[in-house]
One Martini backbone bead per residue (centre of mass of N, CA, C, O) as a GRO file, in nm:
protein
  410
    1MET     BB    1  -2.069  -4.716   4.257
    2THR     BB    2  -2.410  -4.639   4.290
    3ALA     BB    3  -2.678  -4.446   4.351
    4HIS     BB    4  -2.878  -4.684   4.459
    5THR     BB    5  -2.694  -4.767   4.718
    6LEU     BB    6  -2.821  -4.526   4.841
    7SER     BB    7  -3.008  -4.387   5.056
    8LEU     BB    8  -3.230  -4.143   5.103
    9PHE     BB    9  -3.110  -4.043   5.368
   10GLN     BB   10  -2.820  -4.010   5.267
   11TRP     BB   11  -2.882  -3.807   5.045
   12LEU     BB   12  -3.007  -3.595   5.226
   13LEU     BB   13  -2.756  -3.553   5.404
   14ILE     BB   14  -2.568  -3.465   5.179
   15VAL     BB   15  -2.726  -3.215   5.089
   16LEU     BB   16  -2.724  -3.068   5.366
   17CYS     BB   17  -2.417  -3.059   5.405
   18CYS     BB   18  -2.358  -2.901   5.145
   19ALA     BB   19  -2.530  -2.655   5.212
   20ALA     BB   20  -2.373  -2.579   5.471
   21THR     BB   21  -2.101  -2.540   5.330
   22ILE     BB   22  -2.186  -2.318   5.134
   23TYR     BB   23  -2.274  -2.120   5.350
   24ALA     BB   24  -1.999  -2.095   5.492
   25LEU     BB   25  -1.853  -1.978   5.248
   26LEU     BB   26  -2.033  -1.728   5.209
   27ALA     BB   27  -1.996  -1.609   5.494
   28ALA     BB   28  -1.686  -1.570   5.482
   29VAL     BB   29  -1.703  -1.372   5.234
   30ALA     BB   30  -1.924  -1.156   5.330
   31MET     BB   31  -1.745  -1.082   5.566
   32PRO     BB   32  -1.586  -0.844   5.711
   33ARG     BB   33  -1.311  -0.757   5.854
   34PHE     BB   34  -1.207  -0.689   6.150
   35THR     BB   35  -1.144  -0.367   6.298
   36LYS     BB   36  -1.010  -0.181   6.547
   37ARG     BB   37  -1.087   0.065   6.406
   38GLY     BB   38  -1.351   0.142   6.531
   39LEU     BB   39  -1.713   0.063   6.530
   40SER     BB   40  -1.793   0.039   6.197
   41GLY     BB   41  -1.591  -0.125   6.052
   42GLU     BB   42  -1.593  -0.063   5.712
   43ARG     BB   43  -1.710   0.222   5.834
   44HIS     BB   44  -1.517   0.520   5.883
   45ALA     BB   45  -1.347   0.762   5.968
   46GLY     BB   46  -1.121   0.839   5.685
   47LYS     BB   47  -1.270   0.689   5.477
   48PRO     BB   48  -1.387   0.628   5.190
   49ARG     BB   49  -1.663   0.666   5.027
   50PRO     BB   50  -1.892   0.520   4.881
   51HIS     BB   51  -2.041   0.480   4.606
   52GLY     BB   52  -2.313   0.718   4.617
   53THR     BB   53  -2.227   0.881   4.859
   54LEU     BB   54  -2.284   1.148   5.030
   55ARG     BB   55  -2.117   1.420   5.183
   56GLU     BB   56  -2.396   1.527   5.277
   57PRO     BB   57  -2.645   1.579   5.458
   58VAL     BB   58  -2.985   1.627   5.395
   59ALA     BB   59  -3.059   1.710   5.702
   60SER     BB   60  -3.199   1.763   5.970
   61VAL     BB   61  -3.187   1.588   6.295
   62SER     BB   62  -3.385   1.347   6.474
   63VAL     BB   63  -3.308   1.168   6.767
   64LEU     BB   64  -3.436   0.853   6.884
   65LYS     BB   65  -3.410   0.740   7.239
   66PRO     BB   66  -3.505   0.469   7.393
   67LEU     BB   67  -3.552   0.422   7.744
   68CYS     BB   68  -3.472   0.147   8.003
   69GLY     BB   69  -3.277   0.183   8.220
   70MET     BB   70  -2.986   0.038   8.311
   71GLU     BB   71  -2.665   0.020   8.141
   72PRO     BB   72  -2.393  -0.074   8.021
   73HIS     BB   73  -2.246   0.203   7.884
   74LEU     BB   74  -2.462   0.424   7.842
   75PHE     BB   75  -2.308   0.689   7.837
   76GLU     BB   76  -2.102   0.616   7.615
   77ASN     BB   77  -2.309   0.552   7.393
   78LEU     BB   78  -2.462   0.826   7.392
   79ALA     BB   79  -2.208   1.010   7.344
   80THR     BB   80  -2.165   0.936   7.040
   81PHE     BB   81  -2.411   1.132   6.957
   82CYS     BB   82  -2.238   1.398   7.058
   83GLU     BB   83  -1.990   1.339   6.824
   84GLN     BB   84  -2.098   1.462   6.571
   85THR     BB   85  -2.052   1.607   6.242
   86HIS     BB   86  -2.317   1.692   6.238
   87GLN     BB   87  -2.468   2.020   6.250
   88CYS     BB   88  -2.791   1.915   6.295
   89VAL     BB   89  -2.894   1.803   6.617
   90GLN     BB   90  -3.152   1.619   6.775
   91LEU     BB   91  -3.183   1.494   7.111
   92LEU     BB   92  -3.398   1.221   7.212
   93PHE     BB   93  -3.493   1.114   7.540
   94GLY     BB   94  -3.689   0.833   7.649
   95VAL     BB   95  -3.927   0.800   7.916
   96SER     BB   96  -4.182   0.635   8.151
   97SER     BB   97  -4.022   0.731   8.420
   98ALA     BB   98  -3.913   0.922   8.693
   99ALA     BB   99  -3.738   0.654   8.807
  100ASP     BB  100  -3.541   0.639   8.588
  101PRO     BB  101  -3.193   0.597   8.574
  102ALA     BB  102  -3.146   0.729   8.286
  103ILE     BB  103  -3.180   1.026   8.362
  104ALA     BB  104  -2.897   1.075   8.483
  105VAL     BB  105  -2.750   1.034   8.214
  106VAL     BB  106  -2.877   1.269   8.061
  107ARG     BB  107  -2.779   1.489   8.256
  108ARG     BB  108  -2.480   1.440   8.199
  109LEU     BB  109  -2.492   1.514   7.902
  110GLN     BB  110  -2.595   1.805   7.938
  111LYS     BB  111  -2.342   1.892   8.101
  112LYS     BB  112  -2.117   1.809   7.890
  113TYR     BB  113  -2.333   1.924   7.645
  114PRO     BB  114  -2.455   2.237   7.650
  115ARG     BB  115  -2.473   2.296   7.318
  116HIS     BB  116  -2.668   2.080   7.291
  117ASP     BB  117  -2.965   1.922   7.161
  118ILE     BB  118  -3.105   1.813   7.462
  119ALA     BB  119  -3.378   1.588   7.543
  120LEU     BB  120  -3.618   1.505   7.792
  121ILE     BB  121  -3.874   1.247   7.780
  122ASP     BB  122  -4.129   1.239   8.029
  123ASP     BB  123  -4.368   0.981   7.943
  124PRO     BB  124  -4.638   0.757   8.046
  125ARG     BB  125  -4.782   0.718   7.795
  126VAL     BB  126  -5.012   0.474   7.654
  127TYR     BB  127  -5.122   0.324   7.325
  128GLY     BB  128  -5.012   0.035   7.371
  129SER     BB  129  -4.832  -0.269   7.422
  130ASN     BB  130  -4.583  -0.122   7.306
  131LEU     BB  131  -4.365   0.061   7.491
  132LYS     BB  132  -4.160   0.164   7.288
  133VAL     BB  133  -4.364   0.299   7.097
  134SER     BB  134  -4.476   0.495   7.302
  135ASN     BB  135  -4.209   0.642   7.334
  136LEU     BB  136  -4.189   0.734   7.037
  137ILE     BB  137  -4.444   0.900   7.028
  138ASN     BB  138  -4.356   1.105   7.244
  139MET     BB  139  -4.100   1.203   7.095
  140ALA     BB  140  -4.211   1.282   6.809
  141ARG     BB  141  -4.367   1.541   6.916
  142ASN     BB  142  -4.059   1.682   6.962
  143ALA     BB  143  -3.980   1.678   6.675
  144ARG     BB  144  -3.830   1.919   6.431
  145HIS     BB  145  -3.730   1.746   6.198
  146ASP     BB  146  -3.714   1.586   5.870
  147VAL     BB  147  -3.531   1.374   6.017
  148ILE     BB  148  -3.547   1.034   6.135
  149VAL     BB  149  -3.377   0.868   6.412
  150VAL     BB  150  -3.363   0.533   6.518
  151ALA     BB  151  -3.206   0.416   6.831
  152ASP     BB  152  -3.067   0.224   7.030
  153SER     BB  153  -2.924   0.236   7.353
  154ASP     BB  154  -2.675   0.001   7.292
  155ILE     BB  155  -2.522   0.194   7.094
  156ALA     BB  156  -2.230   0.264   6.893
  157VAL     BB  157  -2.063   0.540   6.720
  158GLU     BB  158  -1.949   0.726   6.473
  159PRO     BB  159  -1.907   1.057   6.380
  160ASP     BB  160  -2.037   0.986   6.068
  161TYR     BB  161  -2.309   0.840   6.096
  162LEU     BB  162  -2.535   1.049   6.022
  163GLU     BB  163  -2.431   1.115   5.743
  164GLN     BB  164  -2.457   0.824   5.629
  165VAL     BB  165  -2.765   0.740   5.702
  166THR     BB  166  -2.895   1.009   5.558
  167ALA     BB  167  -2.797   1.040   5.261
  168PRO     BB  168  -3.002   0.847   5.097
  169LEU     BB  169  -3.259   1.047   5.148
  170ALA     BB  170  -3.213   1.233   4.894
  171ASP     BB  171  -3.361   1.002   4.770
  172PRO     BB  172  -3.698   0.963   4.695
  173ARG     BB  173  -3.686   0.637   4.671
  174VAL     BB  174  -3.614   0.644   4.966
  175GLY     BB  175  -3.745   0.536   5.284
  176ILE     BB  176  -3.507   0.359   5.429
  177VAL     BB  177  -3.247   0.323   5.683
  178THR     BB  178  -3.015   0.065   5.763
  179CYS     BB  179  -2.817  -0.139   6.004
  180LEU     BB  180  -2.567  -0.306   6.121
  181TYR     BB  181  -2.406  -0.515   6.382
  182ARG     BB  182  -2.182  -0.538   6.650
  183ALA     BB  183  -2.051  -0.723   6.909
  184ARG     BB  184  -2.028  -0.664   7.275
  185SER     BB  185  -1.905  -0.820   7.531
  186ILE     BB  186  -2.019  -0.820   7.889
  187GLY     BB  187  -1.856  -1.002   8.135
  188SER     BB  188  -1.922  -1.305   7.999
  189TYR     BB  189  -1.968  -1.609   7.875
  190TRP     BB  190  -2.264  -1.566   7.756
  191SER     BB  191  -2.199  -1.304   7.603
  192ARG     BB  192  -2.010  -1.444   7.401
  193VAL     BB  193  -2.221  -1.628   7.282
  194GLY     BB  194  -2.408  -1.392   7.193
  195ALA     BB  195  -2.207  -1.257   6.997
  196LEU     BB  196  -2.206  -1.494   6.791
  197PHE     BB  197  -2.494  -1.464   6.697
  198ILE     BB  198  -2.438  -1.195   6.550
  199ASP     BB  199  -2.150  -1.228   6.399
  200GLU     BB  200  -2.191  -1.563   6.299
  201TRP     BB  201  -2.508  -1.540   6.196
  202PHE     BB  202  -2.681  -1.289   6.146
  203ALA     BB  203  -2.498  -1.109   5.966
  204PRO     BB  204  -2.433  -1.315   5.740
  205SER     BB  205  -2.729  -1.367   5.654
  206VAL     BB  206  -2.783  -1.077   5.563
  207ARG     BB  207  -2.555  -1.049   5.352
  208ILE     BB  208  -2.649  -1.276   5.171
  209ALA     BB  209  -2.931  -1.167   5.113
  210HIS     BB  210  -2.834  -0.898   4.995
  211ALA     BB  211  -2.663  -1.022   4.764
  212GLY     BB  212  -2.942  -1.167   4.654
  213GLY     BB  213  -3.159  -0.894   4.675
  214SER     BB  214  -3.249  -0.835   4.947
  215ARG     BB  215  -3.473  -0.573   5.136
  216GLY     BB  216  -3.604  -0.713   5.412
  217PHE     BB  217  -3.531  -0.468   5.626
  218GLY     BB  218  -3.515  -0.390   5.999
  219PHE     BB  219  -3.320  -0.225   6.244
  220GLY     BB  220  -3.293  -0.095   6.568
  221ALA     BB  221  -3.011   0.036   6.549
  222THR     BB  222  -3.130   0.157   6.261
  223LEU     BB  223  -3.373   0.422   6.161
  224ALA     BB  224  -3.408   0.608   5.860
  225LEU     BB  225  -3.636   0.889   5.800
  226ARG     BB  226  -3.877   1.070   5.685
  227ARG     BB  227  -4.137   1.241   5.809
  228SER     BB  228  -4.327   1.201   5.566
  229THR     BB  229  -4.314   0.893   5.575
  230LEU     BB  230  -4.421   0.855   5.859
  231ASP     BB  231  -4.694   0.989   5.799
  232ASP     BB  232  -4.785   0.794   5.563
  233ILE     BB  233  -4.795   0.533   5.775
  234GLY     BB  234  -4.910   0.668   6.064
  235GLY     BB  235  -4.684   0.645   6.229
  236PHE     BB  236  -4.614   0.487   6.527
  237GLU     BB  237  -4.911   0.399   6.572
  238ALA     BB  238  -4.895   0.151   6.366
  239LEU     BB  239  -4.702  -0.011   6.608
  240LYS     BB  240  -4.834  -0.040   6.906
  241ASN     BB  241  -4.900  -0.382   6.858
  242CYS     BB  242  -4.600  -0.464   6.786
  243LEU     BB  243  -4.324  -0.659   6.786
  244ALA     BB  244  -4.185  -0.590   6.490
  245ASP     BB  245  -4.132  -0.269   6.466
  246ASP     BB  246  -3.878  -0.235   6.290
  247TYR     BB  247  -3.959  -0.406   6.047
  248LEU     BB  248  -4.246  -0.270   6.001
  249LEU     BB  249  -4.150   0.009   5.938
  250ALA     BB  250  -4.007  -0.076   5.677
  251GLU     BB  251  -4.248  -0.221   5.543
  252HIS     BB  252  -4.430   0.027   5.513
  253THR     BB  253  -4.241   0.171   5.310
  254ARG     BB  254  -4.253  -0.052   5.092
  255ARG     BB  255  -4.568  -0.021   5.046
  256LEU     BB  256  -4.504   0.269   4.906
  257GLY     BB  257  -4.249   0.202   4.702
  258LEU     BB  258  -3.995   0.204   4.874
  259GLU     BB  259  -3.668   0.196   4.962
  260THR     BB  260  -3.414  -0.012   5.103
  261VAL     BB  261  -3.121   0.065   5.297
  262LEU     BB  262  -2.806  -0.084   5.345
  263SER     BB  263  -2.571   0.024   5.522
  264PRO     BB  264  -2.218   0.030   5.555
  265VAL     BB  265  -2.273   0.077   5.833
  266THR     BB  266  -2.140  -0.026   6.159
  267VAL     BB  267  -2.239  -0.097   6.468
  268ALA     BB  268  -2.242  -0.112   6.820
  269THR     BB  269  -2.330  -0.381   7.052
  270ASP     BB  270  -2.452  -0.495   7.352
  271VAL     BB  271  -2.380  -0.790   7.549
  272ILE     BB  272  -2.528  -0.868   7.887
  273GLU     BB  273  -2.562  -1.156   7.940
  274ARG     BB  274  -2.492  -1.368   8.240
  275GLY     BB  275  -2.689  -1.600   8.141
  276PHE     BB  276  -2.866  -1.849   7.996
  277ILE     BB  277  -3.163  -1.758   8.024
  278PRO     BB  278  -3.147  -1.469   7.906
  279LEU     BB  279  -3.031  -1.561   7.637
  280TRP     BB  280  -3.255  -1.753   7.549
  281THR     BB  281  -3.487  -1.548   7.560
  282ARG     BB  282  -3.377  -1.346   7.353
  283GLU     BB  283  -3.329  -1.546   7.109
  284MET     BB  284  -3.617  -1.651   7.094
  285ARG     BB  285  -3.738  -1.383   7.021
  286TRP     BB  286  -3.591  -1.344   6.756
  287LEU     BB  287  -3.682  -1.610   6.616
  288ARG     BB  288  -3.990  -1.564   6.644
  289THR     BB  289  -3.987  -1.304   6.485
  290ILE     BB  290  -3.893  -1.424   6.222
  291ARG     BB  291  -4.134  -1.617   6.197
  292SER     BB  292  -4.356  -1.386   6.187
  293VAL     BB  293  -4.227  -1.237   5.912
  294ASN     BB  294  -4.065  -1.526   5.798
  295PRO     BB  295  -4.150  -1.840   5.764
  296ALA     BB  296  -3.978  -1.948   5.527
  297GLY     BB  297  -3.702  -1.858   5.628
  298PHE     BB  298  -3.714  -2.007   5.897
  299ALA     BB  299  -3.740  -2.302   5.784
  300PHE     BB  300  -3.425  -2.265   5.648
  301LEU     BB  301  -3.215  -2.213   5.888
  302PHE     BB  302  -3.077  -2.494   5.935
  303VAL     BB  303  -2.842  -2.450   5.724
  304THR     BB  304  -2.682  -2.228   5.920
  305PHE     BB  305  -2.596  -2.472   6.116
  306THR     BB  306  -2.296  -2.596   6.077
  307SER     BB  307  -2.175  -2.796   6.292
  308PRO     BB  308  -2.389  -3.026   6.291
  309TRP     BB  309  -2.341  -3.094   5.986
  310LEU     BB  310  -2.043  -3.163   6.007
  311LEU     BB  311  -2.082  -3.397   6.198
  312ALA     BB  312  -2.270  -3.558   6.014
  313GLY     BB  313  -2.066  -3.579   5.780
  314ALA     BB  314  -1.846  -3.735   5.933
  315LEU     BB  315  -2.023  -3.979   6.010
  316LEU     BB  316  -2.100  -4.054   5.721
  317ALA     BB  317  -1.816  -4.106   5.615
  318LEU     BB  318  -1.758  -4.341   5.808
  319SER     BB  319  -2.006  -4.523   5.721
  320LEU     BB  320  -1.905  -4.529   5.401
  321HIS     BB  321  -1.614  -4.644   5.381
  322ALA     BB  322  -1.649  -4.954   5.332
  323HIS     BB  323  -1.878  -4.940   5.074
  324HIS     BB  324  -1.827  -4.603   4.998
  325PRO     BB  325  -1.546  -4.446   4.931
  326ASP     BB  326  -1.625  -4.213   4.742
  327ALA     BB  327  -1.841  -4.086   4.921
  328ALA     BB  328  -1.659  -4.051   5.166
  329LEU     BB  329  -1.458  -3.859   5.033
  330GLY     BB  330  -1.659  -3.639   4.957
  331MET     BB  331  -1.754  -3.584   5.248
  332ALA     BB  332  -1.478  -3.513   5.366
  333ILE     BB  333  -1.424  -3.269   5.185
  334GLY     BB  334  -1.680  -3.111   5.256
  335THR     BB  335  -1.632  -3.098   5.562
  336LEU     BB  336  -1.357  -2.957   5.552
  337SER     BB  337  -1.455  -2.707   5.403
  338GLY     BB  338  -1.659  -2.620   5.619
  339LEU     BB  339  -1.457  -2.593   5.850
  340ILE     BB  340  -1.279  -2.377   5.724
  341ALA     BB  341  -1.505  -2.169   5.684
  342ARG     BB  342  -1.590  -2.145   5.982
  343VAL     BB  343  -1.313  -2.051   6.085
  344ALA     BB  344  -1.291  -1.806   5.898
  345LEU     BB  345  -1.530  -1.655   6.014
  346HIS     BB  346  -1.417  -1.634   6.298
  347ALA     BB  347  -1.159  -1.480   6.214
  348ARG     BB  348  -1.305  -1.226   6.091
  349GLU     BB  349  -1.450  -1.163   6.384
  350ALA     BB  350  -1.202  -1.133   6.533
  351ARG     BB  351  -1.029  -0.898   6.727
  352ALA     BB  352  -0.808  -1.121   6.797
  353GLY     BB  353  -0.605  -1.377   6.860
  354ARG     BB  354  -0.710  -1.422   7.145
  355THR     BB  355  -1.019  -1.439   7.072
  356PHE     BB  356  -1.004  -1.668   6.878
  357TRP     BB  357  -0.906  -1.889   7.083
  358ARG     BB  358  -1.109  -1.840   7.312
  359ASP     BB  359  -1.383  -1.880   7.110
  360LEU     BB  360  -1.357  -2.143   6.943
  361PRO     BB  361  -1.508  -2.350   7.142
  362LEU     BB  362  -1.794  -2.194   7.096
  363VAL     BB  363  -1.891  -2.264   6.810
  364PRO     BB  364  -2.039  -2.541   6.846
  365LEU     BB  365  -2.221  -2.438   7.069
  366ARG     BB  366  -2.360  -2.215   6.910
  367ASP     BB  367  -2.477  -2.393   6.681
  368GLY     BB  368  -2.628  -2.594   6.861
  369LEU     BB  369  -2.807  -2.387   7.006
  370LEU     BB  370  -2.948  -2.284   6.752
  371ALA     BB  371  -3.087  -2.548   6.680
  372LEU     BB  372  -3.257  -2.564   6.939
  373GLN     BB  373  -3.396  -2.287   6.908
  374TRP     BB  374  -3.532  -2.343   6.640
  375LEU     BB  375  -3.710  -2.568   6.745
  376GLY     BB  376  -3.848  -2.396   6.968
  377ALA     BB  377  -3.947  -2.155   6.774
  378ALA     BB  378  -4.154  -2.334   6.606
  379PHE     BB  379  -4.291  -2.295   6.879
  380GLY     BB  380  -4.511  -2.095   6.980
  381SER     BB  381  -4.666  -1.745   7.057
  382GLN     BB  382  -4.443  -1.632   7.266
  383VAL     BB  383  -4.280  -1.357   7.433
  384VAL     BB  384  -4.013  -1.187   7.615
  385TRP     BB  385  -4.015  -0.821   7.683
  386ARG     BB  386  -3.937  -0.646   7.940
  387GLY     BB  387  -4.176  -0.830   8.095
  388ALA     BB  388  -4.341  -0.872   7.837
  389ARG     BB  389  -4.604  -1.046   7.696
  390MET     BB  390  -4.579  -1.157   7.355
  391SER     BB  391  -4.710  -1.178   7.043
  392ILE     BB  392  -4.627  -1.301   6.718
  393ALA     BB  393  -4.896  -1.159   6.594
  394ASN     BB  394  -4.859  -0.849   6.675
  395ARG     BB  395  -4.961  -0.877   6.968
  396VAL     BB  396  -5.004  -0.728   7.301
  397GLU     BB  397  -4.982  -0.770   7.615
  398ALA     BB  398  -5.003  -0.683   7.911
  399PRO     BB  399  -4.795  -0.609   8.139
  400THR     BB  400  -4.647  -0.789   8.428
  401ALA     BB  401  -4.474  -0.528   8.470
  402SER     BB  402  -4.312  -0.277   8.546
  403ILE     BB  403  -4.106  -0.072   8.388
  404MET     BB  404  -3.868  -0.094   8.607
  405GLU     BB  405  -3.866  -0.427   8.576
  406MET     BB  406  -3.765  -0.396   8.277
  407SER     BB  407  -3.443  -0.582   8.194
  408ASP     BB  408  -3.389  -0.752   7.920
  409GLY     BB  409  -3.367  -0.576   7.679
  410GLY     BB  410  -3.354  -0.516   7.322
   0.00000   0.00000   0.00000
């Protein structure tokens, strides 16, 4: 067999299948194995701190938690912020309506932790079309401390979380600290599919990019920065009409010449979608947001959808078997390697042997669904977030529903 006997299409398919296999191998290596102990994955209380991490937090901390409606495990998730080993923490919980059911949860926290500095900010003022950012603006005016930590409402953390994520800010070259998250599916088949989106696609892709030197991150699960840095970028007001407010907050600090640190801490986040449509809507928003901030990176995401390429590789190997046995053997070996790597990634992310086998049939569905979503996200200029129709050009239309009707999730 010689090279010219294969068509251009066959060569292209071989290259793409090999690229997908290499990505699967890198993803399996990049992800730390899930441990039952703790919520924070590879970093939690009791383990030695990574080299270069300070033992003491840099300063007193004001934590800003924007809330909107009731969520499963909301009280338990918020309570993890009341169990911190950090000695000086102000907790600010913000709502935009006096009728928000999350208020009752905050009152429970205040009752359970009477000695903690917990404040509820009930302020309906809106400054732009991104309602979450308006909530942050209202809370920030009540923040007293020199370090600001913004964290989504649906995450749970370990007791040393604040010590860890604020420690890098002692270095004046650091502008912002962010961290990855692991998914916890809440009670449905589709929430399990959604958890695989985070654990077996999003997180591995970030870790591979980070290992390759990229620092262009900013995740709503955690954003820690000095108040002076926030003031230098114009405060949260600079984000009031932005869709990707978490990413752009970090990007503004990078434009000041400051570094972004991806913390070794990993928090837990809840995936609560109970049906296909809510899951599709949420993940399309994420993918279109990626497209809005990194068009080139979005264009090449297709390589990361492993299962469809492995299927294509297997079919190509079968088609080449009769006339090109050497090429068929090479494709078969490559496809098998990719399959082993994909299963290994799933095994590293599985909580236990039971969940490994339970969710293994979801892996090809998850990868195939991602491929379809990527195709869909390549077109269109709007997403829906908590009932508001938002432009991926980082301008936001006025919401089409009241705040209390916005229940799409973070």
